[in-house]
C-alpha positions as CSV (number, residue, x, y, z in Angstrom):
1,M,161.8,223.7,74.2
2,V,161.6,223.0,78.1
3,K,158.9,220.4,79.6
4,I,157.4,220.8,82.1
5,L,154.5,219.3,84.3
6,H,152.1,221.2,86.1
7,F,149.4,220.2,89.2
8,A,148.4,222.0,92.2
9,D,145.8,221.6,94.7
10,A,146.6,218.4,95.6
11,H,145.3,218.2,99.2
12,I,145.8,214.4,100.0
13,D,144.3,214.4,103.5
14,I,141.1,216.0,102.7
15,A,139.0,213.2,103.0
16,T,139.9,211.5,106.1
17,H,136.2,210.0,106.8
18,G,134.7,206.9,105.6
19,R,135.7,203.4,105.4
20,R,139.7,202.4,105.6
21,D,141.1,199.9,103.2
22,P,142.4,197.4,106.0
23,E,145.6,196.8,104.4
24,S,147.3,200.6,104.8
25,G,145.2,201.9,107.4
26,L,144.2,204.4,106.0
27,P,140.8,205.9,104.2
28,I,140.1,204.5,101.1
29,R,139.2,208.9,99.7
30,V,142.8,209.4,100.9
31,L,144.5,206.6,98.7
32,D,141.9,208.2,95.7
33,F,144.0,211.7,96.0
34,L,147.7,209.4,96.7
35,K,146.2,207.9,93.3
36,A,146.1,210.6,91.0
37,L,149.2,212.0,92.8
38,D,150.8,208.0,91.6
39,T,150.0,209.1,88.5
40,I,151.5,212.1,87.9
41,V,154.7,211.3,89.0
42,D,154.4,208.6,86.8
43,A,153.8,210.3,84.2
44,A,156.8,213.3,85.2
45,I,158.8,209.8,84.7
46,D,157.4,208.7,82.3
47,E,157.5,212.0,79.6
48,K,161.1,213.0,81.0
49,V,159.9,215.8,82.1
50,D,162.7,218.8,82.4
51,L,160.9,220.5,85.4
52,V,158.2,219.7,87.7
53,I,156.0,222.6,89.3
54,F,154.2,221.7,92.5
55,A,151.5,225.2,92.3
56,G,150.8,224.8,96.0
57,D,148.1,223.1,98.6
58,A,150.0,219.8,99.4
59,Y,147.4,219.1,102.4
60,K,143.7,220.4,103.6
61,D,145.3,222.4,106.3
62,S,148.8,223.5,107.8
63,H,148.9,220.6,110.2
64,P,148.5,217.1,108.3
65,A,149.3,213.8,110.4
66,P,153.0,212.5,110.2
67,T,151.1,209.8,108.2
68,Y,150.3,212.2,105.2
69,Q,153.3,213.5,105.3
70,R,155.0,210.2,105.3
71,E,153.1,209.4,101.9
72,W,153.4,213.2,100.6
73,G,157.2,212.7,100.6
74,K,157.7,209.1,98.8
75,R,156.7,210.8,96.2
76,I,158.3,213.9,96.1
77,M,161.1,211.5,96.4
78,R,160.3,209.3,93.5
79,L,160.7,213.0,91.6
80,S,163.6,213.5,93.6
81,N,165.5,210.1,92.8
82,A,164.4,210.2,89.1
83,H,167.0,213.5,89.0
84,I,163.9,216.0,87.8
85,P,164.0,219.4,89.0
86,T,160.9,220.2,91.3
87,I,159.5,222.8,92.8
88,L,157.2,223.1,95.6
89,L,155.2,226.0,95.8
90,V,153.5,226.8,99.5
91,G,150.4,227.3,99.2
92,N,148.0,228.8,101.6
93,H,146.9,225.7,103.0
94,D,150.4,225.0,103.6
95,L,150.9,227.4,105.3
96,S,150.3,228.8,109.4
97,P,149.0,232.2,109.7
98,A,151.2,232.2,113.4
99,L,154.4,234.2,112.7
100,G,157.9,231.7,112.8
101,R,155.8,228.0,112.4
102,A,156.7,226.3,110.0
103,H,154.9,225.2,106.9
104,T,154.0,221.6,105.7
105,L,157.0,221.5,102.4
106,Q,159.3,222.6,105.4
107,E,161.4,219.3,105.7
108,F,162.4,219.2,102.0
109,A,163.8,222.4,102.3
110,T,165.6,221.5,105.9
111,L,167.1,218.6,104.8
112,Q,168.1,219.6,101.8
113,V,166.4,216.8,99.7
114,P,168.5,217.2,96.1
115,H,166.2,218.5,93.4
116,V,163.3,219.8,95.1
117,R,163.5,223.6,95.6
118,V,160.4,224.6,98.2
119,I,159.1,228.5,97.6
120,Y,158.0,230.3,100.5
121,K,158.6,233.5,99.8
122,P,158.7,235.4,96.2
123,E,162.0,234.0,94.4
124,M,163.5,234.8,90.8
125,L,164.8,231.0,89.8
126,K,167.8,231.5,87.3
127,P,168.9,227.8,85.4
128,A,171.4,227.3,87.8
129,D,168.8,226.8,90.3
130,L,167.3,225.0,88.6
131,D,169.8,221.8,87.9
132,G,170.5,224.0,84.6
133,V,167.3,223.8,82.9
134,P,167.6,226.2,80.1
135,V,164.6,228.8,81.3
136,Q,163.8,231.3,84.1
137,V,160.8,231.0,87.1
138,I,158.6,234.0,88.9
139,A,158.1,232.1,91.9
140,I,154.8,233.5,94.2
141,P,154.0,231.5,97.2
142,W,150.8,232.4,98.8
143,I,151.0,235.2,101.3
144,Y,149.8,235.0,104.5
145,R,149.2,239.2,106.1
146,S,151.0,238.4,109.7
147,G,154.1,238.0,107.8
148,F,153.8,241.9,106.8
149,M,152.0,243.3,109.6
150,A,154.4,243.7,112.4
151,A,157.0,246.0,109.4
152,M,153.8,247.8,108.0
153,Q,152.5,248.4,111.4
154,S,156.0,249.8,112.3
155,S,155.5,251.8,108.3
156,G,152.7,253.8,109.6
157,V,150.5,251.1,107.5
158,K,146.6,251.0,109.2
159,I,145.9,246.9,109.6
160,E,142.1,247.6,107.3
161,D,145.0,248.4,104.2
162,I,147.9,246.0,105.0
163,H,146.5,243.3,102.3
164,S,146.7,245.9,99.8
165,E,149.3,246.7,100.5
166,I,150.5,243.4,100.0
167,E,149.2,243.2,96.7
168,S,151.4,246.7,95.9
169,R,154.0,244.8,97.0
170,I,153.4,242.3,94.8
171,D,152.7,244.2,92.2
172,T,156.2,246.2,92.2
173,I,157.8,242.9,92.8
174,L,156.4,241.4,89.8
175,R,157.6,244.3,87.5
176,E,160.9,244.4,88.6
177,W,161.9,240.8,87.9
178,L,159.8,241.3,84.4
179,D,162.2,243.6,83.8
180,K,165.0,241.7,84.6
181,L,164.0,238.2,82.4
182,D,166.7,237.3,80.4
183,P,165.3,237.6,76.3
184,S,167.0,234.8,74.9
185,L,165.9,232.6,77.7
186,P,162.2,230.9,78.0
187,A,160.5,232.7,81.0
188,I,157.8,230.9,83.9
189,L,155.6,232.8,86.1
190,T,153.9,230.2,89.1
191,A,152.1,231.6,91.8
192,H,149.6,230.3,94.3
193,G,146.4,232.6,94.7
194,S,143.5,234.3,92.9
195,V,143.6,235.9,89.1
196,Q,141.2,238.8,88.2
197,G,138.9,236.8,85.5
198,A,139.5,233.5,86.8
199,V,136.6,231.2,87.8
200,Y,136.3,229.7,90.7
201,G,134.4,226.1,91.6
202,N,133.3,225.1,94.9
203,E,136.7,225.5,96.9
204,R,134.9,228.1,98.6
205,S,134.4,226.5,101.1
206,I,137.4,225.1,101.9
207,L,139.8,228.6,101.2
208,L,141.8,229.8,104.1
209,G,141.9,233.5,104.5
210,K,141.4,236.2,102.7
211,D,142.5,235.8,98.5
212,L,145.5,237.5,97.0
213,I,144.5,238.7,94.1
214,L,147.1,238.8,91.1
215,P,147.1,242.2,88.1
216,G,145.5,240.1,84.8
217,N,148.0,242.3,83.0
218,L,150.8,240.9,85.1
219,V,150.3,237.2,84.8
220,K,150.2,237.6,80.7
221,D,152.6,240.1,80.2
222,P,154.0,239.1,77.0
223,R,157.6,238.5,78.0
224,L,156.3,234.9,79.8
225,D,156.0,231.9,78.0
226,Y,153.8,230.4,80.2
227,T,152.0,231.4,83.9
228,A,151.5,228.1,85.9
229,L,148.6,229.2,89.0
230,G,147.0,226.9,92.0
231,H,144.9,228.0,94.3
232,I,141.5,227.2,92.4
233,H,140.2,224.1,91.6
234,K,138.3,224.3,87.9
235,A,141.4,224.0,85.2
236,Q,141.1,227.0,82.9
237,D,143.2,228.4,80.8
238,V,142.7,232.5,82.1
239,N,143.9,233.8,79.2
240,E,143.2,231.4,76.3
241,G,143.9,231.5,73.1
242,S,146.8,234.0,73.8
243,H,150.2,234.4,75.1
244,P,151.5,233.0,77.1
245,P,148.9,230.1,78.6
246,V,147.7,231.4,81.8
247,V,146.7,228.0,83.6
248,Y,145.0,226.8,86.5
249,A,145.8,223.0,86.8
250,G,143.3,222.5,89.2
251,S,142.4,220.3,92.2
252,I,143.7,216.7,91.3
253,E,140.2,214.6,92.9
254,R,137.4,215.7,93.4
255,V,136.6,217.2,97.1
256,D,132.9,217.5,97.2
257,F,129.6,217.4,95.8
258,G,130.3,221.1,94.8
259,E,133.7,219.3,92.0
260,V,131.2,216.6,90.3
261,N,130.7,218.4,86.8
262,D,135.1,219.5,87.1
263,Q,137.1,217.1,84.9
264,K,140.4,216.7,87.1
265,S,143.4,216.8,85.5
266,F,147.6,217.5,85.6
267,V,149.1,219.8,82.7
268,I,152.2,219.1,79.8
269,A,153.8,221.9,78.3
270,E,155.9,222.6,76.0
271,V,157.5,225.7,76.5
272,E,159.5,227.9,74.1
273,K,160.5,231.3,73.8
274,G,157.4,233.2,72.6
275,K,155.9,229.6,72.1
276,T,153.6,227.5,74.2
277,S,152.0,224.9,73.6
278,Y,149.9,222.6,76.6
279,H,147.6,219.9,76.4
280,R,145.3,218.6,79.8
281,V,146.0,215.1,80.8
282,K,142.8,213.5,82.8
283,L,142.8,212.0,86.0
284,N,140.0,209.3,86.3
285,G,138.6,209.6,89.8
286,R,136.4,208.6,91.9
287,R,133.5,209.2,90.2
288,F,130.5,211.1,91.8
289,I,127.2,211.4,91.2
290,D,124.5,214.1,91.5
291,H,121.0,214.1,91.1
292,K,118.2,217.0,91.8
293,I,114.7,215.8,92.0
294,K,111.4,218.1,92.9
295,A,108.3,215.9,93.7
296,T,104.5,217.7,94.2
297,T,102.7,214.2,94.7
298,R,102.5,210.8,96.0
299,E,102.4,209.7,93.2
300,Q,105.6,211.5,91.9
301,M,107.4,210.8,94.8
302,I,107.8,207.5,94.3
303,T,108.5,207.2,90.4
304,D,110.3,209.7,90.1
305,V,112.7,209.0,93.6
306,Q,113.2,205.7,91.3
307,N,113.5,207.1,88.4
308,A,116.3,209.0,90.0
309,L,118.5,206.4,90.6
310,P,121.6,205.3,88.8
311,Q,122.1,202.3,86.9
312,P,124.0,199.3,89.2
313,G,126.5,199.4,86.7
314,E,126.5,203.4,87.0
315,L,126.7,202.6,90.6
316,D,130.0,200.2,91.7
317,G,132.1,202.8,93.5
318,A,130.9,206.1,93.2
319,M,129.8,208.7,95.9
320,V,125.8,209.6,95.3
321,R,124.0,212.2,96.0
322,L,120.3,211.9,95.7
323,T,117.9,215.5,96.9
324,V,114.5,215.8,97.3
325,E,112.1,218.6,97.1
326,Y,108.9,217.9,98.5
327,P,105.7,219.5,100.3
328,R,106.4,218.3,104.0
329,E,103.3,215.9,104.2
330,L,104.6,213.6,101.4
331,E,107.1,213.1,104.3
332,I,105.9,209.5,104.6
333,F,106.7,208.6,101.2
334,L,110.6,208.7,101.0
335,D,111.1,205.8,101.5
336,E,114.9,205.6,103.3
337,Q,115.6,202.2,103.6
338,M,114.7,201.5,100.1
339,L,117.1,204.1,98.6
340,R,120.2,203.2,100.7
341,Q,119.5,199.2,99.3
342,G,118.9,200.6,95.8
343,C,122.6,202.1,95.7
344,A,124.3,199.7,98.3
345,R,126.7,199.2,95.5
346,A,127.7,202.6,96.1
347,F,130.8,203.9,97.8
348,E,128.2,206.2,100.0
349,F,125.4,207.3,99.7
350,H,123.6,210.5,100.5
351,L,120.0,211.0,100.9
352,V,119.6,215.4,101.4
353,R,115.5,216.0,102.1
354,R,113.9,219.0,101.6
355,P,110.7,219.5,102.4
356,K,109.0,222.5,102.1
357,E,105.7,224.3,104.5
358,E,102.9,225.9,102.1
359,A,103.4,229.9,102.1
360,R,101.1,230.3,105.1
361,I,98.6,233.0,104.1
362,R,98.3,236.6,106.4
363,L,95.4,238.8,106.8
364,P,95.8,241.7,105.6
365,A,97.2,245.3,108.2
366,N,94.1,246.3,109.4
367,Q,92.7,242.5,110.7
368,T,93.3,240.4,113.3
369,F,92.0,236.7,113.3
370,S,89.8,238.2,116.6
371,S,87.4,240.3,114.6
372,L,87.3,237.6,111.8
373,T,83.6,235.3,112.6
374,P,84.0,231.4,112.2
375,S,83.0,231.5,108.9
376,E,85.6,234.0,107.9
377,M,88.4,231.6,109.4
378,L,86.7,228.5,107.5
379,D,87.1,230.5,104.6
380,I,91.0,231.4,104.9
381,Y,91.8,227.7,106.1
382,W,90.1,226.2,102.7
383,K,92.3,229.2,100.8
384,S,95.3,227.8,102.6
385,I,95.2,224.5,101.4
386,K,93.9,225.5,98.0
387,T,90.7,223.9,98.0
388,R,88.2,226.7,98.1
389,G,85.4,225.9,95.6
390,D,82.1,224.4,94.5
391,G,82.8,221.1,95.6
392,N,83.3,222.4,99.0
393,K,79.2,223.7,99.3
394,D,78.0,220.7,101.4
395,L,81.0,220.7,103.8
396,E,80.5,224.7,104.2
397,H,76.6,223.9,105.1
398,L,77.7,221.0,107.4
399,A,79.8,223.6,109.0
400,N,77.7,226.8,108.7
401,S,75.1,223.8,110.8
402,I,77.5,223.3,113.7
403,F,78.2,227.0,113.8
404,T,74.3,227.3,114.7
405,T,74.3,225.0,117.5
406,V,76.7,226.1,119.1
407,S,76.2,229.6,118.4
408,G,72.4,229.5,118.1
409,S,72.9,231.1,115.1
410,V,73.0,231.4,111.2
411,E,76.0,233.5,109.9
412,E,75.8,231.8,106.6
413,D,73.0,230.9,104.1
414,K,71.0,228.5,105.3
415,P,71.5,225.2,103.3
416,E,68.9,225.2,100.0
417,A,66.2,222.9,100.4
């Protein structure tokens, strides 16, 4: 049995805005991500795992600031110093699309950091490559089209067909390596990409480049004993209840309100030939609170907005968003200053205003306003503000008297005596 720790999508520098910690100088939201990373490294050491697999995306893009590279390096060096073999898969956020550029995890490979293996191209790892850990690993990092374009174009492949050609070649490589697996050893596939049947979270807004789609039948091949995936932030098992588990570890901290309902975690798996068990370890990151209300009256606006505010105990240190949808004429009753005072204990408070305009009443195609009498136009106005009815009879009579004074004629029925 081989005990592994699997995590992915750290994105430790994705939150570079907001308040900063006076001691470290780092954004407090960045410290949230680093706290989660510390929890993961502590667990790997405390649980005495045989292997750590990071399935890609250390940063938010391929140009991290040196400060963030330092912070990431500190954590990975703790694994190295603990003599824990660690696989670092290069994800789409770690890799520059420009041919020949270094990726963000390059220094670990360049300096040959002990016990750390950086995967920037497809590889098949044997026990000898993993400090003798009795496991074989097929590793597929993110594949950018630029790395294949020159060779493919010279062989006559059209630009629009390059992505499908990449997937075809990865498919061929996987099948060849699956055929070469040692049947006496447990086998792991780790990849950074999308799998057929996976459910996306809200990370679509931060994904870079077109997704590499891995065939479901290959990642679920029964010759594998565990598939460790990264790239999709929503934690899930794409092959739940069957062998092998096909697991997205998910991101380690909520990136934005699109992940408000996602429980962040990492995975500890016990991998055996033909039998694997795993469990998720929850990461208690910063709390996100997202409330939405829809008001139609002044009273509802005031009452519902006040009721939507979290209780004081829930507010402490939380990221809070309140979305209010209302008719535009109620704008003046939305007291933003009061809301901000009420949420003063929150880490951040975001008010999203969604004023709605009433749909205009449109004339039939064969009519124009110039063809309408003043009374007919007034009737359209009554309908637009939804006040047409017997209660408006006095107003109509008054309007008709004004029309009479101006034009010298009565267009509608005269007021009753």
